[in-house]
N, C-alpha and C positions, 0 to 999 in steps of 0.2 A: 461642244467641247466641255468636258467636266470641269467644274470649278476647282481651283488649286487648294489643297489642304493647307491651312495655316496653323502654326504651332501656338498653343495658348501661352501667353506671357508668364502666367503663374507656373505653368509646366516647365518652361525654359529656366525660370529662376530657381526652381527646386531640384531640377534634374530628374524628376520621376515622370515618365511618360509610358503609358500602357493602354491596353484596351479598357473601355469604360467599366468601372467596377459595379455598375448597377445591374448588370445582367451577365450571364455566362457567355463565353465566347462560342465560336462555331462548334467546337468539339464538346460543348456542354460543361467544361471545367472552368473554374473560377480561380483567379490568382489575386491575392490581396495587394501585394506590393511588388513592384518590378523595377529594377534599375534599367538605365538605357542600354540598348543593344550594343555590343562591342563592335567596333569598326573592324572590317575585314583585315585579317592578319594580326589583329590585336586581341590578347586574351585567349589564345588558343587552348590554354590549359585551365580555363575558368571552370569547366565541369569538374576537373579533378580537385580544384581548390574547394568547390562547394561540397563535394563528397567528404573531403577530409575535415572541413569545418563542421559539418553536420555530425560526423563520427566523434570529433573532439568535444563538441558541445554536449552530445548525448552521454559520453563518458563522464564529463564533468558533472552533469546533473545527477547521474546514477551514483557516482562515487561520493558526491556531496551529500545526497540523501542517506545512503547506506553508511557512509563514513561518519556523518554527524551522529547518527544513532549509535554506531559502534563506539565512538569516542565516549559518549555519555555512559553507555553500558559498562565499558571498561573502567571508567572513573568510579562509577558506583560500586563495581566489583572490588576494585582496589581498596576503596574506603571500607567496605563491609567485611573484608578479609583480614582486618588488622588483628583480630582476636582468634586464637586457635579454636575456640568453641563454636565459632560461626562457620567453620569449614565442614562440609558434608563429606561423608565417606564416598570415595569413587568420583568425586567431582573434578572438573578440570582445574589445572593450576592457572595462575595468572598469565604465565608465559603462553600456555596453550590457548587461553582465551584471546590474547592479543593477536596471535598468529591466525586464529580462526576469524577474528574481526577483519584483519587485513585481507584475507582470502575472500571473504564475503563482499567486502567493499570493492575489490578489484573485479570480482566476478559480476557484480551488479552493474558496475560501470561499463564493463565490456559488453554486457547484454544490451544496455540502452545505446551505447555507442555503435554496436553492430546493427541494431535495429534502425537507428537514424541514418547511418551510412548506407545500409542496404536499400532503404526507401528512396533516398536521394539518387543512388546509383541506378536503380531501376527507372526512376523518373528521367534521368539523363539519357539512359539507353533508348527509352521510348521516344524522347525528344529527338535523338540523333537519327532514329530510323523513320519515324512517322511524323515528326514535327512536335512542337512543344504543346501537347494536350495531356493534362494530368489524370492521369489515370486515378470424535465423541469422546470428547475429552476424557470422560471417566471410563466408559464401558468398552470402547474399542479405539484406542489411540492409533493403532496401526492403519486405520482407514483414513487418517488425515495426512496431508502433506507434511514432510519433515519440518519445514520452516514454520508452518502454522502450529504444528504440535509443540515445537520448541517455544513459540510465543505463548501458547496456552499454559504450558508447564511453568513458565516464568511468572506469568501474571495470575495463574491459579493459586500460586503461593503454597503449594503442598508438595512434599517430597514424593517421589515415585512409590516408595514403600507404603505410604499412606493411601495413595490412589489404588494400589493393588489390594490393600486390605478392604477398602470400601467396595471395590469391584467384586471381591469374593463374597462379601455379605449380600450384595445385590443379587448375585447369581446363585446364592444359597449353596456355596461350596465351602469346604472346611478352610479355616484360616491357616495359611501355610507359613506365615512369617510374623507372628505376634512378637517374637523376640526382637526382630529387626525394627518393628514399630516402637517398641519400648526403648530400644537402644537409641533410636533417632531422637525421641523426646528427652532422653537422658543427656544427649549431646547438646541440647539447647536449654538445659537446666530444669527439666520437668521430670519429677519422679512419678512414673505412671505404671500401674499394674492393670492389664486388660483382662476382661472376662472372655474366654474362648467361646462361650455360649451366648454372647450378646446378640440381640435382635436389631438394635438400633446402633449405627456406627458413629454416634456423636463423639464418644470418647476417643475414637480413632482420628476423627477430623480435627478436633480442637482440644484434646487432652483433658486437663482438669478445669478448663474454662467453661463458663456457661455459654449457651448459644448466643444470647444477646451480647455478652461481653466479648465473645469471639468476633461478632459482627463489627463492633466498634474498633477493636484493635486491628483486625484485618483491614478495615477500611483505611485507616491511617497508613498502614504498611503498603497497601495497594496503591495509594496515592503517590507515595514516594517512588514506587516502581514505575508508575505511569508517566511521571514528569519527564524522565529521560527519553521516553518514546516520542512525546509530542513536541518537545522543544525543537528538534531539527525539522519536524513536520511543518511547523509554522515559521521557523526562522529562515529556512532555505527558500521557500516561496517568497518571503518578504524581500530577500536579497535578489531573487531572480525575476519573479513576476512583477513585483512592485518596485523594481530598481530605480525607475525614474521618479515615482512619487516619494520614494524613501529620502531622496535628496531635498525634496520640497517640503514634505510633511513627515519628518522622522519620528516625532513624538506620537503622532496619530497612528502611523503604520505599526510602530513597535508596540504601542499600547494595545492595538487590536490583536497583535500576535501574542502578547502576554495573556490577554483575556482569553483568546482561543485556546492557548496552551492549558490554562487553569481549568477551563470549561471541559475540554476533551479529557483531561486527566481525571477530573471528577467523574465523568461518565464511565470511563474504563474501571475506575476503582469501585464505584457503586455497582456496576455490572458484575464484577467478580465477587464482591462481598455479598451481594444479594443472592447470587447463585448458591452459595453455601448456606445462607440464612433461610432461604425458601425450602431447600431440601431438608435441613434440620427441622424446620417447623412441621413439615409433612410427616417426617419420620416420627416425630414426637406425638403428633395427633393420632396417627394410625398405628403407632407402636409396631411398625413393620418397615421393611426396606426391600424394594423390588424395582424392576425396570420401569414400570408405568409411573411410579412415584418420582423416580429420578427425572423422567421426561416431563412430568407435570410440574415438578419443582423448578426446573431450569427454564420453563416457558415464560413465566412472569418476569424473569430477569430482564427481558427485552424492554420492559417499561423504562429502564434506565436510559434508553435512547432518547427520551424526551428531554434529557438534560442537554443533549447536543444541539448544535445549531441546525435549523431546519434544512438548510441546503446540504448538510453532511449526512442527514439521516438516510436518504436513499442510497448514497454511496456506500455507507457501512452495511446497509441491508443487502445490497447486491453482492458485496464482497463475502458476507457470511453465507448468502444463498449459494454462491459458487462453491464454497467449501463444503456446505451441507450436501449439495448434489453429488459432489465427488465422493464424499464419505458414504452416502447412500448406495451408490453403484459399487463401491468397493465392498461394502457389507453384502450386497446382493450377489456379487461374484463369489465371495468367500463361502456363501451359503449355497452356491450352485443354482441360484435362481435367475441368473442373468444369461440370456441366450448367447451362444458362442459368437454369433455375428456381431454382437455389440461389444465384445471383449477386444477392443482395439488397444494395441500397445501404444503408450504415450498419447492417449486420447486428449490429454491436457494441451499438447502441442497443436493438435488438430483444431480444438476449440479456440485456442488462442489465435491461431492463424485466421480462422473464420471471423472472429471478433475484430481482429486488427484490420482485416480487409474492409469491414463495414465502417470502422472508425476513420480509416484513411480515405475511404471513398467520400464520407461526409465532410472530411476536412477539405477535400479538393472540390466538392460539388455542392454540399449543403452546409455551408459554413455558419449559417444563422443558428444551427442547433447547438453550437458550442458557446460557452461563456467567453467573454472577451479576454479574461485572464488566461484561459487555456489556449486560446488562439494566439495570443502574444508569445507564449512559451513555444508553441509548435512552430510559429513563423520564425522565431529566433533560432530554434534548433535546426530545422530543415533548410532555412534560407529560402530565397526566392530566385528562380532561374531567370536569366535575361529573356526579354520578349523575342518572339520570332520575327523574321523580316516582314511577314505578311500582316503583322498586327498594326493597328492604327496608332495615332499619336495623341489620343485624347488624354487630357491631364488627369492624373490620379495621385492622391496623397496617401500616406500611411493613415491607419485608423485614428491616431490622435491628432492628425492635422487635416482630416477629411473635410471638416467644415470650412477650412480656409480656401479650398480649391474651388 
């Protein structure tokens, strides 16, 4: 006769019993935390509650991230638009900017909420059917995603009419809007007369300033533009990911967040300022302006990445690589060099779906590849389903209490 299973006292005291966390279950999937299985007839709508909670948490995180960034952007915009001279022709009004910020916040929140709710819903459906086993900025802006293009236009710090003038010189085409460039500089208090036969576009880029003087002034302005970007990036994770430590060590957590904000803002400002500095330097050296020099001048700006924290360098590199690949294939398609079989409509959705499937598979099966802070957020958003009736009763604790079990 088989020996009777006894419940671990520690397990009974804490109320967490599930399959052993040290190895995957029979189906190969691993679940970190699991509440006790509901009694028959009790919690019949637990699956619905889990789906709704996941969707709500996803929406909260998405709206919080995008909303925090939007709030700072709107505040900076309201502050910078106090004088009529600072207003650019054709730019959005403050009311339009606020409406756009609200739309972007709700849209991003709905995206993450739908993503989290869909994942949990599929997981619950699988559990119900098969059991609970877890399954170019300057030369060609049209090739970039609209959101990324808007980001570059903001932190590139140059009006579109200036970028158009630089593009025309690079492509050796006649300057079509010198009057517009002069009018722009006049609106910011600079009286400038441009030479239509210029070979080097430094006067278009920074007016009457010297190249070195422009680098320093642009750096300070770029730092002010970068701060509103990174404050929510570091503040929201401090409130969500480190919410428990924040109560125990508030000064340490907030100090690290402020240091990270200052460091990342310095990276972005140096990156943008050095891009203009390197291109100006090469234009001056070769007394020419062409596409190879623009590419060569923007390449060493990546050295600014050494300012960032080592753990963030690969993340930023991969993000830029994805944008570069998308821009490359867009240029190839426009030039007629991309085979029709590769011209997939909304290929970004296909790539996103494939990447997400890999990430969620690793979340369910290869959890050790994630950092603990990311796992805590994913576990909090998606929640943990109750164990099936066939699972054992070996004691298990959440990550922060695993050593006690």
